Structure formats: C-alpha cells, structure tokens
All heavy atoms as an XYZ file, in Angstrom:
792
protein
N      18.487    -16.723      0.320
C      18.891    -17.373      1.560
C      18.035    -16.864      2.718
O      17.801    -15.676      2.842
C      20.361    -17.065      1.807
C      20.915    -17.679      3.037
S      22.369    -18.593      2.598
C      22.169    -20.047      3.482
N      17.588    -17.764      3.542
C      16.760    -17.396      4.680
C      17.620    -16.924      5.847
O      18.702    -17.455      6.100
C      15.906    -18.578      5.125
C      14.821    -19.035      4.163
C      14.142    -20.283      4.695
C      13.817    -17.938      3.928
N      17.129    -15.945      6.567
C      17.769    -15.442      7.774
C      17.236    -16.299      8.935
O      16.102    -16.118      9.378
C      17.417    -13.972      7.956
C      18.029    -13.344      9.191
O      18.334    -14.069     10.164
O      18.187    -12.115      9.194
N      18.049    -17.241      9.387
C      17.568    -18.204     10.386
C      17.226    -17.548     11.726
O      16.281    -17.974     12.393
C      18.572    -19.354     10.600
O      19.844    -18.812     10.924
C      18.679    -20.201      9.354
N      17.977    -16.513     12.117
C      17.660    -15.829     13.374
C      16.312    -15.125     13.279
O      15.505    -15.180     14.200
C      18.756    -14.830     13.745
C      19.939    -15.453     14.456
C      20.848    -14.376     14.982
C      20.449    -14.108     16.394
N      21.509    -13.674     17.267
N      16.085    -14.453     12.159
C      14.804    -13.766     11.961
C      13.665    -14.784     11.889
O      12.586    -14.556     12.438
C      14.842    -12.913     10.696
N      13.909    -15.906     11.215
C      12.891    -16.945     11.101
C      12.565    -17.526     12.471
O      11.388    -17.712     12.821
C      13.352    -18.045     10.151
C      12.377    -19.189      9.899
C      11.064    -18.664      9.326
C      12.997    -20.223      8.974
N      13.574    -17.784     13.247
C      13.370    -18.322     14.593
C      12.586    -17.330     15.461
O      11.625    -17.709     16.132
C      14.710    -18.643     15.240
C      14.597    -19.256     16.616
C      15.955    -19.540     17.224
O      16.905    -18.781     17.040
N      16.049    -20.636     17.944
N      12.968    -16.068     15.426
C      12.274    -15.061     16.236
C      10.819    -14.897     15.838
O       9.932    -14.834     16.697
N      10.560    -14.829     14.524
C       9.186    -14.667     14.042
C       8.345    -15.893     14.389
O       7.176    -15.765     14.774
C       9.190    -14.426     12.532
N       8.931    -17.065     14.260
C       8.201    -18.304     14.560
C       7.887    -18.404     16.049
O       6.772    -18.789     16.432
C       8.995    -19.535     14.092
O       9.267    -19.397     12.687
C       8.245    -20.822     14.337
N       8.832    -18.057     16.886
C       8.599    -18.097     18.340
C       7.525    -17.093     18.728
O       6.602    -17.421     19.485
C       9.908    -17.858     19.119
C      10.827    -19.069     18.965
C       9.620    -17.566     20.596
C      12.235    -18.853     19.489
N       7.608    -15.878     18.208
C       6.599    -14.860     18.526
C       5.216    -15.327     18.087
O       4.235    -15.232     18.845
C       6.950    -13.533     17.855
N       5.117    -15.849     16.870
C       3.842    -16.349     16.373
C       3.321    -17.511     17.191
O       2.117    -17.606     17.475
N       4.212    -18.409     17.578
C       3.811    -19.581     18.361
C       3.275    -19.170     19.725
O       2.251    -19.702     20.183
C       4.986    -20.560     18.514
O       5.407    -20.980     17.208
C       4.600    -21.776     19.336
N       3.926    -18.229     20.379
C       3.443    -17.756     21.686
C       2.031    -17.183     21.551
O       1.140    -17.493     22.352
C       4.421    -16.712     22.277
C       3.811    -15.990     23.470
C       5.736    -17.378     22.668
N       1.813    -16.380     20.502
C       0.489    -15.797     20.293
C      -0.550    -16.862     19.936
O      -1.692    -16.827     20.425
C       0.546    -14.722     19.217
C       1.337    -13.466     19.588
C       1.482    -12.551     18.377
C       0.685    -12.737     20.749
N      -0.159    -17.806     19.071
C      -1.082    -18.895     18.713
C      -1.480    -19.691     19.953
O      -2.655    -20.016     20.147
C      -0.449    -19.838     17.672
C      -0.209    -19.228     16.316
C      -1.432    -19.181     15.428
O      -2.539    -19.531     15.821
N      -1.237    -18.741     14.192
N      -0.512    -20.024     20.776
C      -0.805    -20.810     21.981
C      -1.681    -20.038     22.959
O      -2.567    -20.615     23.591
C       0.486    -21.278     22.643
C       1.277    -22.321     21.849
C       2.606    -22.625     22.531
C       0.469    -23.596     21.649
N      -1.445    -18.734     23.070
C      -2.296    -17.910     23.939
C      -3.737    -17.934     23.443
O      -4.687    -18.060     24.236
C      -1.766    -16.478     23.998
N      -3.909    -17.836     22.119
C      -5.251    -17.870     21.551
C      -5.901    -19.240     21.766
O      -7.085    -19.333     22.113
C      -5.217    -17.538     20.063
C      -6.591    -17.528     19.423
S      -6.557    -17.290     17.650
C      -5.750    -18.808     17.110
N      -5.137    -20.306     21.581
C      -5.668    -21.666     21.749
C      -6.099    -21.901     23.194
O      -7.183    -22.448     23.441
C      -4.611    -22.710     21.308
C      -4.960    -24.095     21.802
C      -4.474    -22.693     19.791
N      -5.278    -21.492     24.127
C      -5.638    -21.669     25.542
C      -6.872    -20.841     25.870
O      -7.803    -21.330     26.533
C      -4.445    -21.312     26.456
C      -4.867    -21.240     27.919
C      -3.321    -22.327     26.279
N      -6.923    -19.603     25.401
C      -8.104    -18.765     25.637
C      -9.342    -19.428     25.022
O     -10.404    -19.485     25.652
C      -7.895    -17.371     25.059
N      -9.202    -19.935     23.814
C     -10.326    -20.577     23.142
C     -10.784    -21.858     23.806
O     -11.954    -22.234     23.701
N      -9.874    -22.528     24.465
C     -10.252    -23.760     25.175
C     -11.202    -23.452     26.332
O     -12.078    -24.251     26.653
C      -9.001    -24.479     25.681
C      -9.301    -25.798     26.322
N      -9.775    -26.886     25.612
C      -9.206    -26.204     27.619
C      -9.951    -27.906     26.434
N      -9.619    -27.518     27.655
N     -11.026    -22.278     26.940
C     -11.828    -21.920     28.103
C     -12.937    -20.905     27.816
O     -13.858    -20.768     28.612
C     -10.921    -21.374     29.219
C      -9.972    -22.411     29.741
C      -8.633    -22.392     29.394
C     -10.425    -23.428     30.564
C      -7.756    -23.361     29.861
C      -9.557    -24.406     31.035
C      -8.222    -24.368     30.687
N     -12.830    -20.192     26.700
C     -13.813    -19.152     26.363
C     -14.439    -19.506     25.017
O     -13.780    -19.415     23.974
C     -13.156    -17.756     26.310
C     -14.179    -16.697     25.958
C     -12.450    -17.434     27.625
N     -15.702    -19.895     25.046
C     -16.383    -20.353     23.833
C     -16.389    -19.291     22.729
O     -16.248    -19.612     21.550
C     -17.805    -20.776     24.153
N     -16.544    -18.027     23.096
C     -16.557    -16.960     22.085
C     -15.270    -16.963     21.266
O     -15.304    -16.823     20.051
C     -16.756    -15.592     22.747
C     -16.699    -14.464     21.759
C     -17.835    -14.114     21.043
C     -15.523    -13.777     21.518
C     -17.788    -13.088     20.108
C     -15.459    -12.751     20.590
C     -16.600    -12.401     19.879
N     -14.147    -17.120     21.925
C     -12.855    -17.139     21.221
C     -12.798    -18.355     20.297
O     -12.421    -18.240     19.127
C     -11.676    -17.137     22.223
C     -10.352    -17.313     21.503
C     -11.677    -15.857     23.046
N     -13.180    -19.496     20.807
C     -13.155    -20.725     20.008
C     -14.046    -20.607     18.780
O     -13.653    -20.976     17.667
C     -13.597    -21.909     20.875
C     -13.614    -23.232     20.155
C     -14.025    -24.322     21.139
C     -14.256    -25.636     20.461
N     -14.697    -26.662     21.404
N     -15.221    -20.077     18.928
C     -16.187    -20.030     17.832
C     -15.958    -18.860     16.881
O     -16.270    -18.965     15.703
C     -17.612    -19.946     18.390
C     -17.982    -21.158     19.169
S     -17.677    -22.610     18.168
C     -18.807    -23.742     18.767
N     -15.432    -17.740     17.368
C     -15.383    -16.530     16.563
C     -13.985    -16.018     16.232
O     -13.856    -15.138     15.373
C     -16.159    -15.410     17.263
C     -17.613    -15.764     17.440
O     -18.320    -15.981     16.480
N     -18.052    -15.858     18.692
N     -12.964    -16.540     16.894
C     -11.634    -15.965     16.722
C     -10.637    -16.942     16.110
O      -9.723    -16.516     15.397
C     -11.091    -15.426     18.075
C      -9.695    -14.868     17.945
C     -12.041    -14.371     18.641
N     -10.795    -18.242     16.344
C      -9.781    -19.212     15.927
C      -9.333    -19.038     14.476
O      -8.149    -18.912     14.204
C     -10.277    -20.636     16.146
C      -9.936    -21.224     17.496
C      -9.403    -20.473     18.510
C     -10.162    -22.563     17.733
C      -9.102    -21.022     19.740
C      -9.856    -23.142     18.962
C      -9.324    -22.359     19.962
N     -10.248    -19.051     13.539
C      -9.860    -19.048     12.118
C      -9.165    -17.751     11.728
O      -8.005    -17.764     11.289
C     -11.082    -19.289     11.235
N      -9.850    -16.633     11.873
C      -9.261    -15.368     11.440
C      -8.153    -14.908     12.379
O      -7.167    -14.324     11.939
C     -10.338    -14.302     11.285
C     -11.264    -14.595     10.142
C     -12.584    -14.927     10.372
C     -10.805    -14.583      8.830
C     -13.438    -15.220      9.325
C     -11.642    -14.878      7.777
C     -12.966    -15.190      8.019
N      -8.297    -15.182     13.652
C      -7.248    -14.823     14.605
C      -5.966    -15.578     14.328
O      -4.871    -15.001     14.340
N      -6.097    -16.871     14.050
C      -4.911    -17.674     13.737
C      -4.216    -17.198     12.472
O      -2.988    -17.113     12.424
N      -4.999    -16.867     11.450
C      -4.389    -16.361     10.213
C      -3.779    -14.986     10.433
O      -2.713    -14.680      9.886
C      -5.405    -16.352      9.079
C      -5.738    -17.745      8.580
S      -6.740    -17.784      7.101
C      -8.249    -17.046      7.667
N      -4.416    -14.146     11.251
C      -3.848    -12.826     11.543
C      -2.515    -12.951     12.286
O      -1.566    -12.196     12.017
C      -4.840    -11.993     12.356
N      -2.439    -13.899     13.193
C      -1.178    -14.125     13.912
C      -0.106    -14.598     12.936
O       1.043    -14.137     12.994
C      -1.385    -15.128     15.064
C      -2.245    -14.498     16.161
C      -0.040    -15.608     15.620
C      -2.762    -15.478     17.201
N      -0.458    -15.481     12.018
C       0.508    -15.946     11.018
C       0.917    -14.817     10.079
O       2.077    -14.737      9.669
C      -0.075    -17.117     10.226
O      -0.163    -18.247     11.065
N      -0.011    -13.937      9.749
C       0.316    -12.756      8.949
C       1.341    -11.899      9.689
O       2.333    -11.448      9.107
C      -0.950    -11.946      8.667
C      -0.777    -10.704      7.811
C      -0.790    -11.084      6.336
C      -1.875     -9.696      8.105
N       1.129    -11.711     10.985
C       2.046    -10.920     11.798
C       3.424    -11.586     11.898
O       4.458    -10.913     11.818
C       1.466    -10.693     13.192
N       3.446    -12.906     12.058
C       4.727    -13.623     12.114
C       5.466    -13.466     10.793
O       6.679    -13.221     10.775
C       4.496    -15.102     12.431
N       4.748    -13.588      9.692
C       5.356    -13.378      8.384
C       5.882    -11.960      8.235
O       6.975    -11.736      7.714
N       5.098    -11.000      8.687
C       5.513     -9.598      8.636
C       6.815     -9.386      9.408
O       7.726     -8.709      8.926
C       4.406     -8.710      9.200
C       4.706     -7.247      9.145
C       4.429     -6.518      8.007
C       5.265     -6.594     10.232
C       4.704     -5.154      7.947
C       5.549     -5.246     10.188
C       5.269     -4.511      9.041
N       6.891     -9.968     10.606
C       8.114     -9.838     11.410
C       9.324    -10.383     10.653
O      10.398     -9.781     10.662
C       7.966    -10.579     12.738
C       7.058     -9.948     13.775
C       6.910    -10.873     14.983
C       7.596     -8.592     14.194
N       9.131    -11.537     10.003
C      10.242    -12.089      9.229
C      10.573    -11.184      8.045
O      11.741    -10.891      7.783
C       9.955    -13.508      8.727
C      11.116    -14.003      7.914
C      12.226    -14.518      8.548
C      11.148    -13.858      6.532
C      13.346    -14.901      7.830
C      12.259    -14.233      5.794
C      13.350    -14.754      6.453
O      14.468    -15.112      5.737
N       9.564    -10.747      7.330
C       9.772     -9.944      6.133
C      10.521     -8.654      6.377
O      11.254     -8.174      5.504
N      10.369     -8.076      7.555
C      11.088     -6.832      7.887
C      12.598     -7.027      7.857
O      13.335     -6.072      7.636
C      10.667     -6.321      9.266
C       9.209     -6.005      9.405
C       8.833     -4.619      9.034
N       9.520     -3.674      9.903
C       9.793     -2.430      9.551
N       9.444     -1.991      8.385
N      10.411     -1.633     10.378
N      13.067     -8.233      8.047
C      14.513     -8.495      8.082
C      15.016     -9.266      6.875
O      16.206     -9.556      6.775
C      14.871     -9.246      9.361
C      14.589     -8.374     10.577
C      15.187     -8.824     11.868
N      16.492     -9.402     11.812
C      16.963    -10.243     12.729
N      16.199    -10.598     13.736
N      18.173    -10.735     12.642
N      14.121     -9.607      5.957
C      14.511    -10.396      4.783
C      15.273     -9.529      3.791
O      15.082     -8.318      3.707
C      13.277    -10.989      4.117
N      16.134    -10.178      3.019
C      16.950     -9.444      2.053
C      16.307     -9.361      0.676
O      16.769     -8.596     -0.163
C      18.337    -10.090      1.946
O      18.219    -11.431      1.522
N      15.257    -10.129      0.421
C      14.590    -10.074     -0.880
C      13.101    -10.330     -0.700
O      12.673    -10.889      0.318
C      15.180    -11.114     -1.837
O      14.833    -12.418     -1.424
N      12.327     -9.936     -1.686
C      10.884    -10.135     -1.623
C      10.532    -11.623     -1.642
O       9.695    -12.080     -0.867
C      10.204     -9.404     -2.784
C       8.684     -9.370     -2.778
C       8.148     -8.732     -1.502
C       8.178     -8.616     -3.999
N      11.189    -12.384     -2.504
C      10.935    -13.828     -2.554
C      11.310    -14.515     -1.255
O      10.587    -15.381     -0.759
N      12.450    -14.128     -0.699
C      12.876    -14.693      0.576
C      11.935    -14.311      1.702
O      11.680    -15.108      2.611
N      11.408    -13.094      1.628
C      10.455    -12.639      2.638
C       9.184    -13.477      2.593
O       8.652    -13.881      3.628
C      10.126    -11.164      2.427
N       8.702    -13.746      1.391
C       7.487    -14.555      1.242
C       7.734    -15.985      1.715
O       6.894    -16.567      2.414
C       7.013    -14.539     -0.207
N       8.877    -16.559      1.344
C       9.187    -17.924      1.762
C       9.345    -18.011      3.278
O       8.750    -18.876      3.936
C      10.462    -18.422      1.075
C      10.954    -19.803      1.504
C       9.896    -20.865      1.230
C      12.265    -20.137      0.806
N      10.133    -17.126      3.846
C      10.323    -17.130      5.299
C       9.033    -16.838      6.040
O       8.747    -17.433      7.083
N       8.222    -15.931      5.496
C       6.926    -15.626      6.100
C       6.005    -16.829      6.080
O       5.292    -17.097      7.042
N       6.023    -17.569      4.958
C       5.204    -18.784      4.861
C       5.651    -19.810      5.893
O       4.812    -20.457      6.542
C       5.291    -19.362      3.450
N       6.948    -19.969      6.048
C       7.462    -20.931      7.036
C       7.099    -20.509      8.455
O       6.599    -21.323      9.241
C       8.976    -21.078      6.888
C       9.452    -21.815      5.648
C      10.965    -21.699      5.502
C       9.039    -23.274      5.706
N       7.347    -19.239      8.798
C       7.037    -18.766     10.150
C       5.541    -18.874     10.434
O       5.126    -19.388     11.476
C       7.512    -17.317     10.328
N       4.721    -18.414      9.482
C       3.273    -18.461      9.666
C       2.725    -19.876      9.717
O       1.843    -20.184     10.517
N       3.254    -20.740      8.872
C       2.787    -22.123      8.843
C       3.202    -22.914     10.062
O       2.396    -23.662     10.636
N       4.449    -22.756     10.480
C       4.940    -23.524     11.636
C       4.231    -23.105     12.921
O       3.786    -23.956     13.705
C       6.478    -23.395     11.782
C       6.963    -23.938     13.115
C       7.169    -24.106     10.625
N       4.102    -21.796     13.139
C       3.441    -21.375     14.385
C       1.979    -21.813     14.393
O       1.453    -22.206     15.434
C       3.604    -19.879     14.632
S       2.671    -18.759     13.579
N       1.332    -21.778     13.231
C      -0.060    -22.246     13.157
C      -0.148    -23.748     13.403
O      -1.030    -24.210     14.126
C      -0.657    -21.897     11.805
N       0.750    -24.505     12.796
C       0.743    -25.954     12.981
C       0.873    -26.319     14.456
O       0.147    -27.183     14.964
C       1.859    -26.607     12.166
C       2.007    -28.124     12.318
C       0.741    -28.837     11.864
C       3.211    -28.619     11.542
N       1.765    -25.655     15.151
C       1.947    -25.931     16.577
C       0.676    -25.581     17.353
O       0.185    -26.371     18.170
C       3.174    -25.179     17.132
C       4.453    -25.731     16.502
C       3.221    -25.259     18.664
C       5.692    -24.880     16.742
N       0.135    -24.411     17.095
C      -1.093    -24.004     17.783
C      -2.253    -24.935     17.487
O      -3.004    -25.324     18.388
N      -2.408    -25.308     16.217
C      -3.516    -26.190     15.839
C      -3.326    -27.582     16.431
O      -4.295    -28.221     16.858
C      -3.664    -26.245     14.306
C      -4.047    -24.864     13.765
C      -4.701    -27.284     13.890
C      -3.893    -24.724     12.256
N      -2.086    -28.057     16.483
C      -1.829    -29.373     17.080
C      -2.230    -29.383     18.557
O      -2.834    -30.354     19.037
C      -0.356    -29.751     16.918
N      -1.919    -28.310     19.257
C      -2.325    -28.221     20.668
C      -3.852    -28.154     20.763
O      -4.464    -28.832     21.590
C      -1.663    -27.011     21.360
C      -2.259    -26.763     22.737
C      -0.153    -27.219     21.458
N      -4.467    -27.373     19.897
C      -5.926    -27.268     19.891
C      -6.583    -28.616     19.582
O      -7.600    -28.983     20.180
C      -6.356    -26.214     18.870
O      -7.708    -25.915     18.995
N      -5.996    -29.358     18.655
C      -6.495    -30.694     18.344
C      -6.339    -31.620     19.549
O      -7.251    -32.379     19.882
C      -5.764    -31.262     17.128
C      -6.125    -32.684     16.816
C      -7.365    -32.996     16.279
C      -5.232    -33.704     17.073
C      -7.713    -34.316     15.999
C      -5.556    -35.030     16.801
C      -6.808    -35.330     16.261
N      -5.184    -31.550     20.211
C      -4.942    -32.381     21.393
C      -5.941    -32.065     22.508
O      -6.302    -32.944     23.291
C      -3.511    -32.195     21.894
N      -6.397    -30.817     22.558
C      -7.397    -30.418     23.555
C      -8.823    -30.726     23.091
O      -9.784    -30.390     23.781
C      -7.270    -28.911     23.844
C      -5.992    -28.464     24.551
C      -5.893    -26.945     24.564
C      -5.923    -29.031     25.952
N      -8.947    -31.335     21.909
C     -10.238    -31.701     21.322
C     -11.107    -30.487     20.986
O     -12.325    -30.551     21.051
C     -11.012    -32.668     22.225
C     -10.233    -33.890     22.578
N      -9.993    -34.897     21.662
C      -9.602    -34.261     23.719
C      -9.267    -35.832     22.237
N      -9.006    -35.477     23.490
N     -10.444    -29.388     20.613
C     -11.178    -28.172     20.266
C     -11.374    -28.001     18.758
O     -12.205    -27.195     18.349
C     -10.463    -26.936     20.827
C     -10.572    -26.852     22.341
O     -11.554    -27.384     22.901
O      -9.681    -26.242     22.962
N     -10.603    -28.711     17.948
C     -10.747    -28.644     16.493
C     -10.614    -30.055     15.921
O      -9.928    -30.900     16.495
C      -9.704    -27.705     15.826
C      -9.879    -26.264     16.276
C      -8.290    -28.174     16.080
N     -11.242    -30.306     14.764
C     -11.089    -31.617     14.117
C      -9.730    -31.744     13.431
O      -9.040    -30.748     13.162
C     -12.232    -31.648     13.095
C     -12.545    -30.223     12.821
C     -12.226    -29.469     14.082
N      -9.354    -32.968     13.123
C      -8.038    -33.250     12.539
C      -7.807    -32.546     11.204
O      -6.683    -32.127     10.914
C      -7.866    -34.761     12.369
N      -8.846    -32.381     10.389
C      -8.644    -31.762      9.082
C      -8.174    -30.317      9.178
O      -7.580    -29.783      8.240
C      -9.908    -31.855      8.217
C     -11.057    -31.031      8.738
O     -11.210    -30.820      9.938
N     -11.891    -30.581      7.826
N      -8.371    -29.685     10.311
C      -7.911    -28.307     10.499
C      -6.381    -28.254     10.564
O      -5.781    -27.235     10.236
C      -8.554    -27.682     11.757
C     -10.078    -27.651     11.606
C      -8.025    -26.277     12.024
C     -10.579    -26.880     10.403
N      -5.764    -29.366     10.960
C      -4.297    -29.397     10.935
C      -3.771    -29.068      9.537
O      -2.818    -28.316      9.388
C      -3.773    -30.760     11.390
C      -3.837    -31.029     12.879
C      -3.678    -32.515     13.166
C      -2.767    -30.235     13.605
N      -4.402    -29.612      8.518
C      -3.975    -29.366      7.135
C      -4.510    -28.036      6.630
O      -3.755    -27.190      6.142
C      -4.423    -30.511      6.206
C      -4.109    -30.200      4.756
C      -3.768    -31.825      6.630
N      -5.823    -27.837      6.751
C      -6.445    -26.623      6.210
C      -5.949    -25.358      6.906
O      -5.627    -24.364      6.253
C      -7.963    -26.713      6.320
C      -8.633    -27.818      5.515
C     -10.106    -27.923      5.868
C      -8.448    -27.576      4.032
N      -5.890    -25.388      8.204
C      -5.443    -24.221      8.963
C      -3.978    -23.908      8.743
O      -3.590    -22.744      8.617
N      -3.156    -24.946      8.687
C      -1.726    -24.728      8.459
C      -1.489    -24.163      7.065
O      -0.709    -23.221      6.897
C      -0.938    -26.037      8.668
O      -1.140    -26.484     10.011
C       0.540    -25.833      8.420
N      -2.183    -24.719      6.072
C      -2.011    -24.228      4.692
C      -2.460    -22.783      4.560
O      -1.738    -21.949      3.973
C      -2.774    -25.123      3.720
N      -3.623    -22.452      5.099
C      -4.098    -21.075      4.980
C      -3.213    -20.114      5.764
O      -2.965    -18.987      5.328
C      -5.558    -20.959      5.424
O      -5.709    -21.312      6.773
N      -2.694    -20.554      6.883
C      -1.798    -19.707      7.670
C      -0.443    -19.536      6.991
O       0.182    -18.475      7.104
C      -1.627    -20.280      9.076
O      -2.832    -20.132      9.800
N       0.017    -20.548      6.283
C       1.266    -20.404      5.522
C       1.092    -19.367      4.417
O       1.994    -18.545      4.176
C       1.691    -21.751      4.942
N      -0.061    -19.378      3.770
C      -0.329    -18.385      2.717
C      -0.372    -16.979      3.319
O       0.236    -16.055      2.784
C      -1.637    -18.711      1.967
C      -2.052    -17.567      1.051
C      -1.475    -19.999      1.164
N      -1.084    -16.821      4.429
C      -1.141    -15.489      5.032
C       0.228    -15.074      5.578
O       0.569    -13.892      5.548
C      -2.214    -15.382      6.133
O      -1.970    -16.352      7.134
C      -3.596    -15.549      5.562
N       1.013    -16.032      6.048
C       2.380    -15.719      6.473
C       3.230    -15.224      5.313
O       4.017    -14.290      5.457
N       3.061    -15.828      4.134
C       3.789    -15.378      2.935
C       3.388    -13.960      2.565
O       4.245    -13.128      2.226
C       3.521    -16.332      1.769
N       2.094    -13.683      2.644
C       1.614    -12.321      2.357
C       2.201    -11.339      3.369
O       2.692    -10.263      3.005
C       0.068    -12.273      2.359
C      -0.437    -10.835      2.292
C      -0.482    -13.088      1.199
N       2.183    -11.716      4.638
C       2.766    -10.864      5.675
C       4.254    -10.641      5.455
O       4.755     -9.522      5.640
N       4.967    -11.678      5.041
C       6.390    -11.530      4.753
C       6.637    -10.550      3.626
O       7.523     -9.689      3.717
N       5.854    -10.658      2.570
C       6.010     -9.741      1.441
C       5.699     -8.303      1.850
O       6.432     -7.374      1.497
C       5.102    -10.177      0.288
N       4.625     -8.131      2.620
C       4.285     -6.783      3.091
C       5.396     -6.233      3.977
O       5.799     -5.073      3.846
C       2.932     -6.787      3.827
C       1.795     -7.095      2.853
C       2.684     -5.452      4.535
C       0.462     -7.388      3.534
N       5.899     -7.076      4.873
C       6.985     -6.643      5.753
C       8.206     -6.192      4.971
O       8.837     -5.186      5.293
N       8.526     -6.916      3.923
C       9.678     -6.543      3.090
C       9.414     -5.247      2.338
O      10.274     -4.383      2.234
C      10.012     -7.675      2.109
C      11.185     -7.372      1.221
C      12.461     -7.257      2.073
N      13.520     -6.728      1.226
C      14.181     -5.604      1.487
N      13.903     -4.924      2.585
N      15.125     -5.191      0.692
N       8.210     -5.118      1.808
C       7.873     -3.925      1.032
C       7.908     -2.645      1.883
O       8.327     -1.608      1.383
C       6.496     -4.087      0.379
C       6.441     -5.091     -0.767
C       4.992     -5.337     -1.184
C       7.265     -4.603     -1.954
N       7.489     -2.734      3.121
C       7.483     -1.532      3.956
C       8.839     -1.271      4.610
O       9.044     -0.215      5.188
C       6.368     -1.563      5.038
C       5.014     -1.671      4.403
C       6.616     -2.642      6.063
N       9.761     -2.216      4.484
C      11.050     -2.049      5.161
C      12.079     -1.311      4.322
O      13.135     -0.972      4.825
C      11.617     -3.400      5.582
O      12.045     -4.126      4.442
N      11.819     -1.077      3.062
C      12.787     -0.346      2.236
C      12.868     -0.885      0.829
O      11.889     -1.363      0.285
N      14.050     -0.816      0.256
C      14.230     -1.239     -1.131
C      13.938     -2.716     -1.289
O      14.199     -3.523     -0.411
C      15.664     -0.971     -1.607
O      16.568     -1.569     -0.681
C      15.936      0.502     -1.745
N      13.391     -3.053     -2.446
C      12.983     -4.433     -2.704
C      13.806     -4.979     -3.852
O      13.969     -4.338     -4.882
C      11.470     -4.502     -3.069
C      11.080     -5.904     -3.446
C      10.642     -4.007     -1.920
N      14.335     -6.181     -3.658
C      14.996     -6.901     -4.743
C      14.279     -8.228     -4.902
O      13.636     -8.709     -3.986
C      16.484     -7.106     -4.434
O      16.632     -7.890     -3.278
N      14.390     -8.805     -6.090
C      13.716    -10.075     -6.346
C      14.344    -11.128     -5.502
O      13.855    -12.037     -5.020
C      13.801    -10.436     -7.817
C-alpha cells in the first residue's frame, strides 16, 4: 500500500525542484544544455528517496519512488516543452527515465531507513 501523504510530499518537493531547474534552463543556456537530463533524473532520484524513507516495504518504496519521480519530471518537462526548450519526445523519454531513477531512489531510501520487508 502506498503512503499517499509521503507520495504527495515527495512529488511536490520534486516538482518544485524540477520547475526551478526548468526556469533556470530557460534563461541560462548552460543549464539547458548541460543540466537538464542528468539534473532532472537526479531530482527524480531525490524525490524517490524522500518517498522511500517513509515506505513500509522495498517494493512499495520502488513503486512510490517511480510515481514521485515520474510525475515531478512529467510536470517539469511539460513546462519545458511549453517554453519550447525541449522537443515533444522528451515528454516520454525523460518521464520514463526519471520514473526509473525515482524507483531506484525509493529503494535506496527504504534500504537506508531501517529494516526491509518485501
């Protein structure tokens, strides 16, 4: 079972960071060219980690992390697309890769938080 409060908090935190990066990238070419891809995935990893710290199981941590990481990335990428800073295919590719990194972050968050159950 997913912890909806933890999921909401992790998603909001990730979304705020994603949007900050997107706005910075819209005005600063270095951020757009050098930070968007890895920065976006790192933010999704962090959002997943935040969720995983409160998850009750490793599987739930990975699932919640994937959701938090994917949703915050999707929102950030949609804004970036609307600003004409990324092509449409990044909506799919970026969201998918960020969901994977969010799942990894969720699992790591669960593993460092204490006992692990399936």
